C-alpha positions as CSV (number, residue, x, y, z in Angstrom):
1,X,-26.4,10.5,14.5
2,X,-22.9,9.2,15.0
3,X,-23.8,7.8,18.2
4,X,-26.6,5.8,16.6
5,X,-24.2,4.4,13.9
6,X,-21.6,3.6,16.6
7,X,-24.4,1.8,18.7
8,X,-25.5,-0.2,15.6
9,X,-21.8,-1.3,15.0
10,X,-21.3,-2.5,18.6
11,X,-24.8,-4.3,18.6
12,X,-24.4,-5.8,15.1
13,X,-22.9,-9.3,15.1
14,X,-22.8,-9.2,11.4
15,X,-20.6,-6.1,11.3
16,X,-18.3,-7.6,14.0
17,X,-17.9,-10.7,12.0
18,X,-17.4,-9.4,8.4
19,X,-16.2,-5.7,8.6
20,X,-12.5,-6.4,8.8
21,X,-12.7,-9.0,6.2
22,X,-14.5,-6.8,3.8
23,X,-12.3,-3.8,4.5
24,X,-9.1,-5.9,4.2
25,X,-10.5,-7.4,1.0
26,X,-11.1,-4.0,-0.6
27,X,-7.7,-2.5,0.5
28,X,-6.0,-5.5,-0.8
29,X,-7.6,-5.4,-4.1
30,X,-6.8,-1.6,-4.4
31,X,-3.1,-2.3,-3.4
32,X,-3.0,-5.4,-5.9
33,X,-4.4,-3.5,-8.8
34,X,-2.2,-0.4,-8.1
35,X,1.1,-2.0,-7.0
36,X,1.3,-5.5,-8.4
37,X,4.5,-5.0,-10.1
38,X,6.2,-3.6,-7.0
39,X,4.7,-6.1,-4.8
40,X,6.0,-9.1,-7.0
41,X,9.4,-7.7,-7.5
42,X,9.8,-7.2,-3.8
43,X,8.8,-10.6,-2.9
44,X,11.2,-11.9,-5.5
45,X,14.0,-9.9,-3.9
46,X,13.1,-11.2,-0.4
47,X,12.9,-14.8,-1.7
48,X,9.3,-15.3,-0.7
49,X,7.2,-17.6,-2.5
50,X,3.7,-16.7,-3.8
51,X,2.0,-19.4,-1.5
52,X,4.0,-18.2,1.6
53,X,2.8,-14.7,1.0
54,X,-0.9,-15.7,0.4
55,X,-0.6,-17.7,3.7
56,X,0.7,-14.8,5.6
57,X,-2.0,-12.4,4.1
58,X,-4.7,-14.9,5.3
59,X,-3.4,-15.0,8.8
60,X,-3.2,-11.2,9.0
61,X,-6.9,-11.0,7.7
62,X,-8.0,-13.6,10.2
63,X,-6.3,-11.8,13.2
64,X,-7.7,-8.5,12.2
65,X,-11.4,-9.8,12.1
66,X,-10.8,-11.2,15.5
67,X,-9.4,-8.1,16.9
68,X,-12.3,-6.0,15.7
69,X,-14.9,-8.5,17.2
70,X,-13.1,-8.5,20.6
71,X,-12.8,-4.8,20.6
72,X,-16.4,-4.2,19.8
73,X,-17.6,-6.7,22.5
74,X,-15.4,-5.1,25.0
75,X,-16.9,-1.8,24.3
76,X,-20.4,-3.3,24.4
77,X,-19.6,-5.1,27.8
78,X,-18.3,-1.6,29.2
79,X,-21.5,0.2,28.0
80,X,-23.6,-2.6,29.8
81,X,-21.7,-2.2,33.0
82,X,-22.3,1.5,33.0
83,X,-26.0,1.1,32.3
84,X,-26.4,-1.6,34.8
85,X,-28.0,-3.9,32.1
86,X,-26.6,-7.5,31.3
87,X,-24.7,-7.5,28.0
């Protein structure tokens, strides 16, 4: 069962494109809802503006999505080499 799910994750272009974005968004919403006072106060102490923080978060989310997509593509290509089929 777990192998079938992993196979779908590797083959799914939708999952590769959006999994990190959706997961990151959900985690961000959880942290924001739970710790928004602490986050705001910490940014004030560090002297980081809200716009700088948001730009940083967007860059991290984009990088995470790219890493997941590349990682799943690498696994897919390795599996294709082992089976002798083109990717």
